N, C-alpha and C positions, 0 to 999 in steps of 0.2 A: 504494499500500499504506500509506504513512504518512498519506495523506489519510483513508483508512478508519479508521485507528487514531485520528487526531485527532477525527474526527466521532463515534467510538464512545465517547469519554471522557464526553461529556454527551449521551446519546441523547435525553433529554426536550427539551433546548434545540434539538437538531437537528430533531426532529419538529415542535416549535413554530415554528421558523423556516421550514421548508419545507412543512409540512403532512404528514399521514400518508402519503398516496399518493406524493408526490414523495420523501419520505425513504426509503420502502421501495424505490422505483425507483432512487434514487441508490445506496443501499446494495447493492442487487442487482447493479447495473452494476459497481460497484467490486469487490465480492467475486467476481463472475463473471469479470472481467478477470484478477484475481489467480489464481483457481483454474484458469482455462483456460491461463494461462501456465505454471502448475506441472505440470498433468497432461496437457496436450495430447500431448506426445510418447509417453506411456505408452499412451494410447487409440489414437493413430495407429499405433503399432507393433503393438498387439493387433489392430486392424482389418486391417492388411496381412497379418499372420500368419494370421488366420482366412481371408482371401480366398485366400492361397497354399496353405493346407493344407485346402481345402474338401473334396476328394475322398478324403482319407487317413483311415484308421481307421474305427471304428464310428460311425455317425451316430445318437446317442441322441436321444430327444425333447428332453432338456435342452440338448444341444449345438445342435440345429437351432433351437430357440426363442431361445437366446442369440445365435446367429449372426444370425438375422433381426433381433433387437432391435439388435445392434451395427451392422448395415448400415443400418437405418432412422435410427439416431442419427448415423451418419457422413454420410448424405445430407442429413439435416436440418442438420447442422453446416456442410456445404459451402454449402448454400443460405443459411444465416444469415450466412455470410461474403460471398458473392457479391452477394446482393440489396441489402444496405445500401450496398455499394460502387457498384453501378450506380445506385441512387437518388441518392446523393451526387454522383456524376459528372454525372448529368442535371440536378440542381438547380443545380449550379455551372457548367453548360454547358462542361464539359471533354470532350475526346475520350477515348473509352475503347477500348482495343485488347485483343485476346486476350492479347497479350504481357504487358500490365499485370495482367490477372487471373491469368495463369500465375505471376506473381511473388508472389501472396498467400501460398503456403506458405513462401517465403523470409522474408516479413514475420513470419509466425507463429513461425518458427524463431528469428528475432532477438528477437521478443517473449518467447519462452521463455527465452532466454539473459539477457535484461534482468531478467525476473522472478526467476530463480534468483540472479542477481547481487544484486538488491535484497534478497532473503531473507538471503543471507549478510552483506551490509552491515548489515541490521537486527539480525542476531544478534551480529555482532562489534562494531558501533558503533551502539548503539541511540539515542543522542542526537545523531547526526550526520545531517544532511539534505543529500544530494548534489543540490542544486537545479540544474537546467539553466538557463543563461542564454538567454532567448528573445529573438528580434528582432534577432539579430546578423548575419543573412544578408540579402542583397539578394534580394528577390523582386518579381515583378510584382504590381501591386495587383489585387485581385479586386473585382468590383462588389459592393456591398452591396445585398441584395435587400430590398424592402419586404415586410413580413409580410402574407400574404393570409389569407383565410378558410380556404382549403384548402392545407395545408402542402405537398402534392404538386404544386400548380399553380405553374408557373413564371411569374412576372410578365412582361409584355411591355413 
């Protein structure tokens, strides 16, 4: 969130440094991560409510169209979560289990909590940056892959 704010201070320099397409992509990714963290619970609850109350009440054309739209968005959202995870796991040659994929909703619940916490911190302490200290834990080293022509191709 603060990264987006910092880059928004001088947008012309940001575009000049990254180029127009990359600046738009970076801004979209940052803004999308923030907005999804803020509004995901509302849309998830609405989707669940619509699915559970599907046969109740009068089915107007507006309700039917909005239900179909919400279901399409929900399915697209699920695939936009699962596909990048599967691709990343394949590229890094990690094992992927159904249990790991089943934990993605927990990840997004934690992401939502972190986003709302960051919003409150930004509102209460706008000049403080609660920076996380990285590199403090012991991890196994992962191989560094050589960049190939096709980013989806795993080098041998």
